[in-house]
Residue, then its C-alpha position, 0 to 999 in steps of 0.5 A: m853538751n853537744d859538740e856540733p858546730e852550731d853549738r860552738p860560739v861564733i866569733q863576730r868581731l875581734i877587738g884589739v886594745y893598744n897599750a896606749e892612750g888615744t888622745l893626742r897627748g897620749e899618742l905623742a907620749y907613746w911615740v916618744g916613749a917607744r923611741l926612748g925604750r920607755a913604752h912598748c905595745s906589741l899590738c902597735d908593733i903588729t899594726h903600725g910602722v913609725i907613723r901609719e898602719r903597715p900595708d902587711w897589717q892591712a892585708c892581714r886584717d882585710g883577709l880575716p873573716v870578721p871585722f878587727d876593730t882597735f881601741h886604746r886604753n882610754d876609749q875601749p868598750a866597758e865590757v872589754r875593759q872589765l875583761t882585760e882588767g888593765r892588762t894591755p895590749a890584748v885581743v878580745a873576741e865578741t860572740n853574740g854579745v859575749h866577750v872572750l879574751l883571746l890574747g894578752p900581752a905575752e901572746l902578742d909579744a910572741c908574735d914579734g911584730e908579724p901580722e901573719r903570726l898574729a893570724d896564727a895566734l888567733t887561730g890557736a886561741a879560738a881553738r883553745t877557747g872553743l870558738d868558731w870562725p864564721g863559715a868554719p867547717g866545724p871545730g878543729p884545724g880546718s877553721q884556721v884563719r889566714p891573712g889576705p894576699 
């Protein structure tokens, strides 16, 4: 196989799956459980404060070269559900209809709730899985993702 940049799959979209249900009851159960130490979602910690999306997450997401769509366990796309096998939170890359698991619970925990660390983890995971970002100069460290201002 030729390792020319055109031959490497290009990430078209990122899909994050929260370790929570997207129903009103599920959201409430998670919120209460998180406050009592009974529920945890490291992707939630990265993207949300107590009630709404964090501004630093919004800036990071807006600085990504592809859309980052989020779902909950109960409303995630079937292909993503099959790939994650119930291990959430997770981040999956979509490339030409093919889905690739980039980050699982342990990798998201390692981000310590920091959007910039998530961007770094995404860069490393894309390189490890042989994926490129749109407009990347080619394989390797030059295709690093940086969050927006």
